[in-house]
C-alpha positions, 0 to 999 in steps of 0.5 A: 714773868708777871711777878717780875713785872709787878715787883719792878712796877712797885719798886718804881712807885716806892721811890721817895725822890724823883729826878727833879729832887736830886737835881735840886739837891745837887744845885743846893750843894753847889750853892753851899760850896760857893758860899764856903768858897766866898767865905774862904777867900784868898786875900784881904781883911778877915772882917770883910763884908763878903766873908762876914755877911754875904758868904754866910747868907749864901750858905744859909740859902743853900741849906734852905734850898736843900730843905725845899728840895727834900720836901718838894713832892 
């Protein structure tokens, strides 16, 4: 019985990411999806400021936030 307890305790200590890391990763994925939706658009000029400037910045921020979520300890 004690062997099972020690193995489960070591498994919990070996986890790389915490719950907070996973939450931050999900938030970063949502930010990236929002950026791509802004880039897609439904109507209007293809060279609109939203599509050429704002949406790519949102996507890059989402990727940067994802890197932060992975590296956060």
